[in-house]
Residue frames as a rotation matrix with the C-alpha (Angstrom) as fourth column:
UNK 1
0.343 -0.500 0.795 58.13
-0.643 -0.742 -0.190 119.30
0.685 -0.446 -0.576 88.36
UNK 2
0.701 -0.004 0.713 58.14
-0.627 0.472 0.619 116.47
-0.340 -0.881 0.328 90.85
UNK 3
0.906 -0.361 0.223 60.07
0.419 0.840 -0.344 114.23
-0.063 0.405 0.912 88.47
UNK 4
0.458 -0.763 0.455 62.78
0.011 -0.508 -0.862 116.85
0.889 0.400 -0.224 87.99
UNK 5
0.376 -0.288 0.881 63.31
-0.902 -0.333 0.276 117.09
0.214 -0.898 -0.384 91.76
UNK 6
0.781 -0.041 0.623 63.57
-0.251 0.893 0.374 113.33
-0.572 -0.449 0.687 92.12
UNK 7
0.823 -0.521 0.228 65.90
0.460 0.374 -0.806 113.11
0.334 0.767 0.547 89.14
UNK 8
0.348 -0.693 0.632 68.15
-0.449 -0.714 -0.537 115.78
0.823 -0.097 -0.559 90.68
UNK 9
0.476 -0.134 0.869 68.20
-0.843 0.212 0.494 113.90
-0.250 -0.968 -0.013 93.99
UNK 10
0.914 -0.100 0.392 69.06
0.165 0.977 -0.137 110.66
-0.369 0.190 0.910 92.14
UNK 11
0.639 -0.716 0.281 71.90
0.236 -0.165 -0.958 112.34
0.733 0.678 0.064 90.25
UNK 12
0.296 -0.522 0.800 73.29
-0.809 -0.582 -0.081 113.84
0.508 -0.623 -0.594 93.46
UNK 13
0.642 -0.026 0.766 73.17
-0.538 0.696 0.475 110.45
-0.546 -0.717 0.433 95.21
UNK 14
0.925 -0.295 0.240 74.87
0.380 0.697 -0.608 108.84
0.012 0.654 0.757 92.19
UNK 15
0.457 -0.785 0.419 77.68
-0.171 -0.539 -0.825 111.40
0.873 0.305 -0.381 92.20
UNK 16
0.302 -0.314 0.900 78.23
-0.950 -0.173 0.258 111.00
0.075 -0.933 -0.351 95.94
UNK 17
0.805 0.040 0.592 78.24
-0.187 0.964 0.188 107.21
-0.563 -0.262 0.784 95.65
UNK 18
0.843 -0.517 0.149 80.67
0.327 0.273 -0.905 107.31
0.427 0.811 0.399 92.72
UNK 19
0.292 -0.749 0.595 83.08
-0.586 -0.632 -0.508 109.52
0.756 -0.200 -0.623 94.68
UNK 20
0.419 -0.084 0.904 82.91
-0.849 0.316 0.423 107.28
-0.322 -0.945 0.061 97.76
UNK 21
0.915 -0.041 0.401 83.52
0.133 0.970 -0.205 104.16
-0.380 0.242 0.893 95.67
UNK 22
0.675 -0.709 0.203 86.46
0.180 -0.108 -0.978 105.69
0.715 0.697 0.055 93.79
UNK 23
0.212 -0.590 0.779 88.03
-0.866 -0.483 -0.131 106.86
0.454 -0.647 -0.613 97.07
UNK 24
0.595 0.065 0.801 87.57
-0.573 0.733 0.367 103.39
-0.563 -0.677 0.474 98.56
UNK 25
0.950 -0.250 0.185 89.17
0.310 0.705 -0.638 101.76
0.029 0.663 0.748 95.51
UNK 26
0.424 -0.841 0.336 92.19
-0.209 -0.451 -0.868 104.03
0.881 0.297 -0.367 95.68
UNK 27
0.216 -0.308 0.927 92.56
-0.975 -0.128 0.184 103.27
0.062 -0.943 -0.327 99.39
UNK 28
0.810 0.165 0.563 92.50
-0.287 0.948 0.135 99.52
-0.512 -0.271 0.815 98.74
UNK 29
0.834 -0.536 -0.130 95.41
0.028 0.276 -0.961 99.54
0.550 0.798 0.245 96.30
UNK 30
0.272 -0.827 -0.492 99.07
0.907 0.391 -0.156 99.17
0.321 -0.404 0.857 97.29
UNK 31
-0.553 -0.482 0.679 99.62
0.298 -0.876 -0.380 102.92
0.778 -0.008 0.628 97.38
UNK 32
0.254 0.750 0.610 96.61
-0.474 -0.453 0.755 103.44
0.843 -0.481 0.240 99.63
UNK 33
0.850 0.011 -0.527 97.78
0.369 0.702 0.609 100.69
0.376 -0.712 0.593 101.94
UNK 34
-0.163 -0.983 -0.082 101.27
0.864 -0.102 -0.493 102.21
0.476 -0.151 0.866 102.10
UNK 35
-0.400 0.083 0.913 99.77
-0.162 -0.987 0.019 105.61
0.902 -0.140 0.409 102.95
UNK 36
0.655 0.736 0.169 97.59
-0.329 0.078 0.941 104.12
0.680 -0.672 0.293 105.68
UNK 37
0.639 -0.494 -0.589 100.47
0.724 0.646 0.243 102.19
0.260 -0.582 0.771 107.24
UNK 38
-0.406 -0.826 0.392 102.72
0.636 -0.563 -0.527 105.26
0.656 0.035 0.754 107.03
UNK 39
-0.066 0.468 0.881 100.14
-0.415 -0.816 0.402 107.42
0.907 -0.339 0.248 108.77
UNK 40
0.887 0.394 -0.239 99.68
0.000 0.519 0.855 104.79
0.461 -0.759 0.460 111.47
UNK 41
0.252 -0.884 -0.394 103.44
0.909 0.356 -0.218 104.50
0.333 -0.303 0.893 112.02
UNK 42
-0.497 -0.409 0.765 103.83
0.221 -0.912 -0.344 108.28
0.839 -0.002 0.544 112.20
UNK 43
0.374 0.736 0.564 101.03
-0.475 -0.370 0.798 108.46
0.796 -0.567 0.211 114.74
UNK 44
0.856 -0.100 -0.507 102.63
0.418 0.712 0.564 105.74
0.305 -0.695 0.652 116.86
UNK 45
-0.169 -0.986 -0.002 106.03
0.855 -0.146 -0.498 107.46
0.491 -0.086 0.867 116.76
UNK 46
-0.344 0.113 0.932 104.47
-0.174 -0.983 0.055 110.79
0.923 -0.143 0.358 117.73
UNK 47
0.739 0.662 0.124 102.59
-0.296 0.154 0.943 109.14
0.605 -0.734 0.310 120.59
UNK 48
0.586 -0.596 -0.549 105.74
0.759 0.640 0.117 107.38
0.282 -0.485 0.828 121.82
UNK 49
-0.445 -0.764 0.468 107.69
0.541 -0.645 -0.539 110.66
0.714 0.014 0.700 121.72
UNK 50
0.029 0.550 0.835 104.97
-0.466 -0.731 0.498 112.42
0.885 -0.403 0.235 123.71
UNK 51
0.912 0.289 -0.292 104.97
0.075 0.582 0.810 109.63
0.404 -0.760 0.509 126.30
UNK 52
0.164 -0.937 -0.309 108.77
0.909 0.265 -0.322 109.74
0.383 -0.228 0.895 126.61
UNK 53
-0.473 -0.303 0.828 108.72
0.111 -0.952 -0.285 113.51
0.874 -0.043 0.484 127.03
UNK 54
0.433 0.738 0.518 106.03
-0.513 -0.272 0.814 113.26
0.742 -0.618 0.261 129.69
UNK 55
0.815 -0.173 -0.553 107.90
0.462 0.771 0.439 110.50
0.350 -0.613 0.709 131.51
UNK 56
-0.215 -0.976 -0.018 111.17
0.825 -0.172 -0.539 112.43
0.523 -0.131 0.842 131.62
UNK 57
-0.317 0.188 0.929 109.37
-0.251 -0.962 0.109 115.59
0.915 -0.198 0.352 132.75
UNK 58
0.737 0.659 0.152 107.56
-0.357 0.189 0.915 113.71
0.574 -0.728 0.375 135.51
UNK 59
0.533 -0.623 -0.572 110.77
0.753 0.657 -0.014 111.95
0.385 -0.423 0.820 136.56
UNK 60
-0.495 -0.720 0.486 112.50
0.428 -0.689 -0.585 115.32
0.756 -0.081 0.649 136.87
UNK 61
0.072 0.615 0.785 109.61
-0.552 -0.631 0.545 116.62
0.831 -0.473 0.294 138.99
UNK 62
0.909 0.291 -0.300 109.74
0.034 0.663 0.748 113.58
0.416 -0.690 0.592 141.26
UNK 63
0.127 -0.944 -0.305 113.53
0.853 0.261 -0.451 113.74
0.505 -0.203 0.839 141.62
UNK 64
-0.520 -0.292 0.802 113.32
-0.006 -0.938 -0.346 117.41
0.854 -0.185 0.487 142.55
UNK 65
0.394 0.772 0.498 110.50
-0.584 -0.209 0.785 116.77
0.710 -0.600 0.369 145.03
UNK 66
0.943 -0.034 -0.332 112.35
0.233 0.781 0.579 113.87
0.240 -0.623 0.744 146.69
UNK 67
0.670 -0.741 0.053 115.74
-0.684 -0.588 0.431 115.55
-0.288 -0.325 -0.901 146.62
UNK 68
0.776 -0.367 0.513 117.33
0.395 0.917 0.058 112.64
-0.492 0.158 0.856 144.76
UNK 69
0.661 -0.525 0.535 119.40
0.478 -0.255 -0.841 114.95
0.578 0.812 0.082 142.59
UNK 70
0.760 -0.403 0.510 121.01
-0.611 -0.709 0.352 116.59
0.220 -0.579 -0.785 145.63
UNK 71
0.283 -0.767 -0.576 124.59
0.216 0.636 -0.741 115.40
0.935 0.085 0.345 146.19
UNK 72
0.981 0.175 -0.085 125.44
0.108 -0.129 0.986 114.91
0.162 -0.976 -0.145 149.87
UNK 73
0.557 -0.827 -0.069 129.22
0.027 -0.065 0.998 114.30
-0.830 -0.558 -0.014 149.88
UNK 74
-0.070 -0.602 -0.796 130.29
-0.786 -0.458 0.415 114.97
-0.614 0.655 -0.441 146.33
UNK 75
-0.966 -0.211 0.152 129.34
-0.090 0.820 0.565 111.57
-0.243 0.531 -0.811 144.95
UNK 76
-0.405 0.858 -0.316 126.28
-0.726 -0.091 0.682 110.60
0.556 0.505 0.659 143.02
UNK 77
-0.115 0.480 0.870 123.68
-0.807 0.466 -0.364 108.64
-0.580 -0.744 0.333 144.89
UNK 78
-0.951 -0.225 0.211 123.44
-0.083 0.846 0.527 105.01
-0.297 0.484 -0.823 143.75
UNK 79
-0.300 0.866 -0.400 120.51
-0.936 -0.186 0.299 104.22
0.184 0.464 0.866 141.52
UNK 80
-0.472 0.220 0.854 118.24
-0.358 0.837 -0.414 101.32
-0.806 -0.501 -0.316 142.34
């Protein structure tokens, strides 16, 4: 009985190891590398878009708080 349990544990570990190794091999090939770089690039673009959106939102808040958008004599205020 004890041998059957250990054999089952060994088979389970073998199956898990085989799956991990096959996943690692597919990730190391050219297609896996392309997928990884694509995911990284997409993440960077999404992060940059979020930063730009936050910056423009904060700039609008600051302009409204400082009254920079208010036009005094019909002309736009010069930007520094």
